[in-house]
C-alpha positions as CSV (number, residue, x, y, z in Angstrom):
1,M,55.6,46.9,-74.1
2,K,52.3,47.6,-72.6
3,K,51.1,44.1,-73.3
4,F,54.2,42.7,-71.6
5,L,53.6,44.8,-68.5
6,S,50.0,43.7,-68.3
7,L,51.0,40.0,-68.4
8,L,53.6,40.6,-65.8
9,F,51.1,42.3,-63.4
10,V,48.6,39.4,-63.8
11,S,51.3,36.8,-63.2
12,V,52.5,38.6,-60.0
13,L,48.9,39.0,-58.7
14,G,48.1,35.3,-59.3
15,G,51.2,34.3,-57.4
16,V,50.3,36.5,-54.5
17,L,46.8,35.0,-54.3
18,T,48.0,31.4,-54.5
19,L,50.6,32.0,-51.8
20,S,48.0,33.6,-49.5
21,A,45.5,30.7,-50.0
22,Y,48.2,28.2,-49.1
23,K,49.1,30.1,-45.9
24,I,45.5,30.3,-44.8
25,Y,44.2,26.8,-45.5
26,F,47.1,24.4,-45.6
27,E,50.0,25.7,-43.5
28,P,50.0,24.3,-39.9
29,G,48.9,26.7,-37.2
30,A,46.6,28.6,-39.5
31,L,43.7,30.1,-37.5
32,I,40.1,30.3,-38.9
33,T,37.7,32.5,-37.0
34,T,33.9,32.0,-37.3
35,T,30.9,33.6,-35.8
36,E,27.9,31.4,-34.6
37,S,24.5,32.5,-33.6
38,P,23.7,31.5,-29.9
39,Q,21.5,28.3,-29.6
40,E,19.1,27.2,-26.8
41,Q,20.3,24.5,-24.5
42,T,18.9,21.1,-25.4
43,S,16.7,19.2,-22.9
44,Y,17.4,15.5,-22.4
45,F,15.0,12.9,-21.0
46,P,15.8,9.4,-19.6
47,T,15.4,6.9,-22.4
48,N,15.7,3.1,-22.4
49,Y,16.7,1.7,-25.8
50,K,16.5,-1.9,-24.7
51,N,14.3,-4.2,-26.7
52,S,10.7,-4.2,-25.5
53,S,9.6,-7.6,-24.0
54,S,6.6,-7.3,-26.3
55,L,8.9,-7.8,-29.2
56,N,10.3,-10.9,-27.7
57,I,8.1,-13.9,-28.7
58,S,9.3,-16.0,-25.7
59,D,8.2,-13.3,-23.3
60,A,4.8,-12.7,-24.9
61,P,1.7,-13.8,-22.8
62,N,0.5,-17.2,-23.6
63,F,-3.1,-18.0,-22.7
64,V,-3.4,-21.4,-24.3
65,E,-2.9,-23.4,-21.1
66,A,-5.2,-21.2,-19.1
67,A,-7.9,-21.5,-21.8
68,E,-7.6,-25.3,-22.0
69,K,-8.0,-25.6,-18.2
70,T,-11.1,-23.4,-18.0
71,V,-13.3,-23.6,-21.1
72,H,-14.8,-27.0,-20.1
73,A,-15.7,-25.7,-16.7
74,V,-17.9,-22.8,-18.1
75,V,-21.5,-23.6,-19.0
76,H,-24.5,-22.0,-20.6
77,V,-27.4,-21.2,-18.3
78,K,-30.9,-21.0,-19.6
79,N,-33.6,-19.4,-17.4
80,T,-37.2,-20.0,-18.4
81,A,-39.6,-17.7,-16.5
82,V,-43.3,-17.2,-16.8
83,V,-44.4,-13.6,-17.3
84,S,-47.6,-11.8,-18.2
85,A,-48.4,-11.6,-21.9
86,P,-49.8,-8.5,-23.6
87,T,-53.5,-8.2,-22.9
88,T,-55.7,-9.0,-25.9
89,M,-59.3,-7.9,-26.5
90,E,-60.4,-11.5,-25.8
91,D,-58.5,-11.4,-22.5
92,F,-60.2,-8.1,-21.6
93,F,-63.6,-9.5,-22.5
94,Y,-63.2,-12.6,-20.4
95,G,-61.4,-10.8,-17.6
96,R,-58.3,-13.0,-17.7
97,R,-54.6,-12.5,-17.9
98,S,-52.5,-14.5,-20.3
99,Q,-49.0,-15.7,-19.5
100,Q,-46.1,-16.7,-21.6
101,A,-42.7,-18.2,-21.2
102,Q,-39.7,-15.9,-21.3
103,V,-36.2,-17.2,-21.8
104,G,-33.1,-15.5,-20.5
105,T,-29.5,-16.8,-20.8
106,G,-26.1,-16.3,-19.3
107,S,-23.0,-18.2,-18.2
108,G,-22.0,-20.2,-15.1
109,V,-18.9,-21.8,-13.7
110,I,-18.6,-25.4,-12.3
111,I,-16.7,-25.1,-9.0
112,N,-16.5,-28.8,-8.0
113,K,-16.7,-32.2,-9.5
114,D,-20.2,-32.8,-7.9
115,G,-21.9,-30.3,-10.2
116,Y,-22.1,-27.1,-8.1
117,I,-22.3,-24.1,-10.4
118,I,-21.8,-20.4,-9.5
119,T,-23.5,-17.7,-11.6
120,N,-25.1,-14.3,-11.2
121,N,-28.4,-13.8,-9.3
122,H,-29.7,-11.7,-12.2
123,V,-29.2,-14.5,-14.6
124,I,-31.6,-16.8,-12.8
125,A,-34.0,-14.3,-11.2
126,G,-37.6,-15.3,-11.5
127,A,-36.8,-18.7,-13.0
128,K,-39.4,-21.4,-13.2
129,E,-37.0,-23.8,-14.9
130,L,-33.2,-23.8,-15.2
131,S,-31.2,-25.8,-17.6
132,I,-27.4,-26.1,-18.1
133,T,-25.5,-26.8,-21.3
134,T,-21.9,-27.9,-20.9
135,N,-19.1,-27.2,-23.3
136,D,-19.6,-30.7,-24.8
137,N,-23.3,-29.9,-25.5
138,K,-24.8,-32.1,-22.7
139,I,-27.9,-30.7,-21.2
140,Y,-28.9,-30.9,-17.5
141,K,-31.7,-29.6,-15.4
142,A,-30.4,-27.4,-12.6
143,T,-31.6,-26.9,-9.0
144,L,-31.4,-23.5,-7.4
145,I,-29.5,-23.9,-4.0
146,G,-29.5,-20.3,-2.9
147,T,-28.9,-16.6,-3.9
148,D,-27.4,-13.4,-2.5
149,P,-28.9,-10.4,-4.4
150,K,-26.5,-8.0,-2.6
151,T,-23.5,-9.5,-4.3
152,D,-25.4,-10.8,-7.3
153,I,-24.3,-14.3,-6.8
154,A,-26.4,-17.5,-7.1
155,L,-25.5,-21.2,-6.6
156,L,-27.0,-24.0,-8.7
157,K,-26.5,-27.7,-8.8
158,I,-26.8,-30.4,-11.5
159,E,-26.7,-34.2,-11.2
160,A,-24.3,-36.0,-13.6
161,N,-23.2,-39.6,-13.8
162,E,-19.5,-38.7,-13.9
163,D,-17.2,-36.3,-12.3
164,L,-17.4,-32.9,-13.9
165,P,-14.5,-30.6,-14.9
166,F,-14.3,-27.7,-12.5
167,M,-12.4,-24.5,-11.9
168,T,-10.2,-23.7,-8.9
169,F,-10.7,-20.5,-6.9
170,G,-7.8,-18.1,-6.9
171,D,-7.0,-15.3,-4.4
172,S,-8.6,-12.1,-5.8
173,D,-6.9,-10.0,-3.1
174,N,-3.6,-10.7,-4.8
175,V,-4.4,-9.8,-8.4
176,R,-2.7,-6.6,-9.5
177,I,-3.6,-3.8,-11.8
178,G,-2.1,-4.5,-15.2
179,E,-2.2,-8.3,-14.8
180,W,-3.4,-10.4,-17.7
181,V,-6.7,-12.1,-17.3
182,L,-9.1,-14.1,-19.4
183,A,-12.9,-13.8,-19.6
184,V,-14.5,-17.2,-20.2
185,G,-18.2,-17.3,-20.9
186,N,-21.0,-18.6,-23.1
187,P,-22.4,-15.4,-24.8
188,F,-24.9,-15.5,-27.6
189,N,-25.6,-19.2,-26.9
190,L,-22.2,-20.2,-28.3
191,T,-19.9,-22.8,-26.7
192,S,-17.3,-21.4,-24.3
193,T,-15.7,-18.3,-25.6
194,V,-12.4,-16.8,-24.4
195,T,-11.3,-13.1,-24.5
196,A,-8.2,-11.5,-23.0
197,G,-7.5,-8.2,-21.3
198,I,-5.9,-6.8,-18.2
199,I,-7.0,-5.8,-14.7
200,S,-7.9,-2.1,-15.1
201,A,-8.8,-1.3,-11.5
202,K,-9.9,-2.9,-8.3
203,S,-12.6,-2.0,-5.7
204,R,-14.9,-0.3,-8.2
205,D,-18.4,0.7,-7.0
206,L,-20.9,1.3,-9.8
207,T,-23.8,2.4,-7.7
208,G,-22.2,5.1,-5.5
209,Q,-23.8,3.4,-2.5
210,N,-20.5,1.9,-1.3
211,N,-21.8,-1.6,-1.3
212,Q,-19.9,-3.0,-4.3
213,S,-16.3,-3.8,-4.8
214,F,-15.8,-5.0,-8.4
215,I,-12.7,-5.9,-10.3
216,Q,-12.6,-3.9,-13.5
217,T,-11.1,-5.4,-16.7
218,D,-10.9,-4.5,-20.4
219,A,-11.4,-8.1,-21.5
220,A,-14.4,-8.1,-23.9
221,V,-17.5,-9.1,-22.0
222,N,-21.0,-9.1,-23.5
223,P,-24.4,-9.7,-21.8
224,G,-24.2,-13.4,-22.3
225,N,-21.0,-13.5,-20.3
226,S,-22.9,-12.7,-17.1
227,G,-22.0,-15.4,-14.6
228,G,-18.9,-16.5,-16.5
229,A,-15.4,-16.7,-15.3
230,L,-12.6,-14.2,-15.0
231,V,-9.4,-16.2,-14.7
232,D,-5.7,-15.5,-14.3
233,T,-3.0,-16.9,-16.6
234,N,-2.7,-20.0,-14.4
235,G,-6.4,-20.7,-15.1
236,D,-7.6,-19.9,-11.5
237,L,-10.9,-18.2,-11.0
238,V,-10.4,-14.6,-9.7
239,G,-13.8,-13.2,-10.5
240,I,-17.4,-13.8,-11.7
241,N,-18.2,-11.5,-14.7
242,T,-21.3,-9.5,-13.7
243,A,-21.7,-6.1,-15.4
244,I,-20.6,-3.9,-18.2
245,S,-20.5,-0.1,-18.3
246,S,-22.1,0.8,-21.6
247,Q,-24.6,3.2,-23.1
248,T,-25.5,0.6,-25.7
249,G,-25.7,-2.5,-23.5
250,S,-22.8,-4.0,-25.4
251,Y,-19.1,-4.2,-24.7
252,I,-17.2,-0.9,-25.2
253,G,-14.1,-1.5,-23.1
254,Y,-15.2,-1.7,-19.4
255,S,-16.5,-4.8,-17.6
256,F,-16.8,-5.7,-14.0
257,A,-16.5,-8.9,-12.0
258,V,-17.3,-10.0,-8.4
259,P,-14.0,-10.8,-6.8
260,S,-13.5,-14.6,-6.3
261,N,-12.9,-14.2,-2.6
262,I,-16.4,-12.6,-2.2
263,A,-18.0,-15.2,-4.5
264,R,-16.4,-18.1,-2.7
265,K,-17.5,-16.9,0.7
266,V,-21.1,-16.4,-0.5
267,V,-21.4,-19.9,-1.9
268,E,-19.7,-21.5,1.1
269,D,-22.2,-19.7,3.4
270,I,-25.2,-20.8,1.3
271,M,-24.0,-24.4,1.3
272,E,-23.3,-24.4,5.1
273,F,-25.9,-22.1,6.6
274,G,-28.5,-21.6,3.8
275,N,-27.9,-17.9,3.8
276,V,-25.0,-15.4,3.8
277,Q,-23.3,-14.6,7.1
278,N,-22.1,-11.0,7.2
279,G,-19.5,-9.9,9.6
280,I,-19.7,-6.2,10.6
281,L,-16.9,-4.0,11.7
282,G,-19.2,-1.3,13.1
283,V,-17.9,2.0,11.8
284,S,-19.3,4.6,9.5
285,G,-17.7,7.6,7.9
286,I,-16.3,8.9,4.6
287,S,-13.6,8.0,2.1
288,L,-10.8,10.6,2.1
289,N,-9.8,12.6,-0.9
290,G,-8.3,16.1,-1.4
291,K,-11.5,18.0,-0.6
292,A,-12.4,15.8,2.4
293,A,-8.9,16.0,3.8
294,E,-9.0,19.8,3.7
295,E,-12.4,20.0,5.4
296,L,-11.4,17.5,8.1
297,K,-8.0,19.1,8.5
298,V,-6.1,15.8,8.1
299,S,-2.9,15.2,6.0
300,L,-4.0,12.0,4.3
301,T,-5.9,12.0,1.0
302,E,-6.5,8.2,1.1
303,G,-8.1,6.0,3.7
304,F,-11.4,5.7,5.5
305,Y,-12.2,8.4,8.1
306,V,-14.2,7.1,11.0
307,G,-17.1,9.5,11.7
308,A,-19.0,7.2,14.1
309,V,-18.5,3.9,15.9
310,E,-21.6,1.7,16.4
311,A,-22.4,0.8,20.0
312,K,-21.7,-2.8,21.0
313,S,-19.8,-3.4,17.8
314,G,-16.5,-5.1,17.6
315,A,-14.9,-1.8,16.6
316,E,-16.1,-0.1,19.8
317,K,-15.0,-3.0,22.0
318,A,-11.5,-3.0,20.3
319,G,-11.1,0.8,21.0
320,I,-11.5,2.4,17.6
321,Q,-12.6,6.0,18.0
322,N,-14.2,8.8,15.9
323,G,-11.5,10.6,14.0
324,D,-9.3,7.5,13.4
325,I,-8.3,6.9,9.8
326,I,-8.3,3.3,8.7
327,T,-5.4,2.7,6.3
328,R,-5.2,-1.1,6.2
329,I,-7.1,-4.2,7.3
330,D,-4.9,-7.3,7.6
331,N,-2.8,-7.1,4.4
332,V,-5.3,-5.1,2.4
333,K,-4.7,-1.4,1.8
334,I,-7.8,0.7,2.5
335,S,-7.9,3.7,0.1
336,K,-11.7,4.2,0.0
337,F,-14.8,2.7,1.5
338,A,-15.2,0.2,-1.4
339,D,-11.9,-1.4,-0.3
340,L,-13.2,-1.8,3.2
341,T,-16.6,-3.2,2.2
342,G,-15.0,-5.5,-0.4
343,Y,-12.8,-7.1,2.2
344,M,-15.5,-7.2,4.9
345,N,-17.7,-9.1,2.4
346,T,-15.2,-12.0,2.6
347,K,-15.6,-12.2,6.4
348,R,-18.1,-13.7,8.8
349,P,-19.2,-12.9,12.4
350,D,-16.6,-13.7,15.0
351,D,-13.8,-13.5,12.5
352,V,-10.9,-11.4,13.8
353,V,-9.2,-8.8,11.6
354,N,-6.3,-6.5,12.3
355,V,-7.4,-2.9,11.7
356,I,-4.5,-0.5,11.3
357,V,-5.5,3.2,12.0
358,L,-3.7,6.5,12.0
359,R,-4.4,8.4,15.2
360,N,-2.4,11.6,16.1
361,N,0.1,10.8,13.4
362,S,0.8,7.4,14.9
363,E,-0.2,4.0,13.5
364,I,-2.1,1.7,15.9
365,T,-3.2,-1.9,15.3
366,F,-6.6,-3.0,16.7
367,P,-7.6,-6.7,16.6
368,V,-11.3,-6.5,16.0
369,T,-13.8,-9.4,16.4
370,L,-16.5,-8.9,13.8
371,S,-20.1,-8.5,15.0
372,K,-23.3,-9.9,13.7
373,Y,-25.4,-7.6,11.6
374,E,-28.4,-8.2,13.9
375,I,-26.7,-6.3,16.8
376,L,-26.6,-3.1,14.7
377,S,-30.1,-3.1,13.3
378,A,-33.6,-4.4,14.0
379,E,-36.5,-5.2,11.6
380,F,-40.2,-4.7,12.3
381,L,-43.2,-3.9,10.2
382,D,-41.0,-4.3,7.0
383,I,-38.8,-1.5,8.4
384,E,-35.1,-1.8,9.2
385,V,-33.7,0.6,11.9
386,K,-30.4,1.2,13.6
387,N,-29.2,3.2,16.6
388,I,-28.5,6.9,16.0
389,S,-25.1,8.3,16.5
390,E,-24.1,11.2,18.8
391,D,-23.7,13.4,15.7
392,I,-27.4,12.9,14.7
393,K,-28.5,13.5,18.3
394,K,-26.7,16.9,18.2
395,Q,-28.0,17.7,14.7
396,Y,-31.6,17.2,15.7
397,N,-31.2,18.2,19.4
398,I,-32.7,14.9,20.6
399,E,-31.7,12.4,23.3
400,Y,-33.1,9.2,21.8
401,G,-34.5,7.5,18.7
402,V,-33.7,5.0,16.0
403,L,-32.8,5.8,12.4
404,V,-34.8,4.2,9.5
405,I,-32.2,2.7,7.1
406,K,-34.7,0.8,4.9
407,S,-38.5,0.8,4.6
408,D,-40.7,-1.6,2.5
409,N,-43.9,-0.6,4.4
410,R,-46.0,1.0,1.7
411,W,-48.9,1.6,4.1
412,L,-46.7,3.7,6.5
413,Y,-45.2,5.5,3.5
414,Q,-48.6,6.4,2.2
415,K,-50.0,7.4,5.6
416,I,-47.1,9.4,7.0
417,G,-44.4,9.4,4.4
418,L,-42.1,7.2,6.5
419,N,-39.0,6.5,4.5
420,K,-35.2,6.0,4.8
421,G,-33.6,8.7,6.8
422,Y,-36.5,9.3,9.2
423,I,-36.0,8.9,13.0
424,I,-38.6,7.1,15.1
425,T,-38.7,8.5,18.6
426,D,-41.8,6.9,20.1
427,I,-44.2,4.0,19.4
428,N,-47.4,3.7,21.4
429,D,-46.1,6.4,23.8
430,V,-43.0,4.2,24.5
431,E,-39.7,6.1,24.1
432,I,-37.4,4.3,21.6
433,H,-33.8,4.8,22.9
434,S,-32.3,2.0,20.9
435,I,-33.1,-1.1,18.8
436,D,-33.4,-3.0,22.1
437,E,-36.8,-1.2,22.7
438,I,-37.8,-2.3,19.2
439,S,-36.9,-5.9,20.1
440,A,-38.9,-5.6,23.3
441,L,-42.0,-4.4,21.4
442,K,-41.7,-7.2,18.9
443,K,-41.6,-9.7,21.7
444,K,-44.6,-8.0,23.4
445,Y,-46.8,-7.8,20.3
446,G,-45.5,-10.8,18.4
447,D,-47.1,-11.3,15.0
448,S,-49.8,-8.8,15.7
449,F,-47.4,-5.8,15.9
450,D,-49.1,-4.1,12.9
451,K,-52.5,-4.4,14.5
452,Q,-51.3,-3.0,17.8
453,L,-49.7,0.1,16.3
454,E,-51.7,3.0,17.7
455,K,-49.3,6.0,17.7
456,I,-45.9,6.8,16.3
457,S,-43.7,9.8,16.6
458,I,-41.1,10.7,14.1
459,I,-38.6,13.3,12.9
460,N,-38.5,13.7,9.2
461,R,-35.5,14.5,7.0
462,R,-36.2,18.2,7.3
463,G,-35.9,18.0,11.1
464,Q,-39.7,18.4,11.7
465,K,-41.2,16.5,14.7
466,Q,-44.5,14.8,14.0
467,S,-46.9,12.4,15.8
468,F,-49.5,10.3,14.1
469,I,-52.5,8.5,15.8
470,F,-54.0,5.5,14.0
471,R,-56.8,4.6,16.4
């Protein structure tokens, strides 16, 4: 009996459990309650899942056409110079100095069918003999037509019996950061070599003196590439490869080229005038950045702040004033001084440029006729001087004088320490109010100016006034 009751209890309990499970999990309307831990809200970022163009073979950059158009226009330049050889005991005994030939190499670009070649000034500096090797291994003697050390550009010419392949100038003002370019050169005495990269930056100044405006690229450029071509994907010349930034002297990712618009203007000037014609705007000041904008209490952090306007310059005649901020010249944006100098290096005296300035929160456009450099400075006794600004007059509490901006006169440097930054106030008891007085003295004394120098009064860079008598 007990066994029967136990079986009955187990059967009833199993039935209850089965019916309960059915009610909970399978019958419609059943409710299941769960408890979840709170979770942080997910952040979403805009994402584009389209196929990258780099994965599409048809969209990948193709440099074959550009390379084929340019390699035959790039040449090898060999510079043979004569330098002093190390002094031997025999040389010392006989009191002589031995000389030896020194060979330097670089690249060059043929720019017309008649054999004109553009290269770097540093490639041919000191040359006694120049030779050119073309991409088909023909060798020519080259003639130096002219140079411009300021932009590091030189112009050569070779005579050939046939029309030579040449490269067409492109517009370097229109190249954009991120654009593909090729560096074509003749490094290591190889035939023309091509490397590819992109435009990394524009208007680079490596010296900090605001007189350079390079195109920066990451195309591999080595020392033998100096004077070679930087070309766009159309095969047009947009720069002359000039420098690399490297602690080892070899390529590590940064190279620099003179923009083609500057290079073209330099060689055109050399061919037409025999020297480079520089057009001067006639302003000085500083490039704006966050710190400068705060100190000057202006809202812009880009542009060129005009601190002084040169007397008689095109800028003064047009109406540009101290405190104006130059933001654009023609269609070129001016973010810093290198932008301004780079564009001015493509212009000549009497060219007219439209200068857009910000004044009292309003944009004003001034058509400016560029001046000749000679109206802003004068040279005498291997010294170059310019008129002093009103700010300098206030700083030193003077009414007149001219500022020395360059001095190659070693005698005056040794005698009185005369150097860049000094102010000359009197020469032979004549007050020097401007460079006009310097020109008058040059006219008076002629070639014997140095022999007629009896007294000079200066203000050194510490503001000390001094006078020196030489006779």
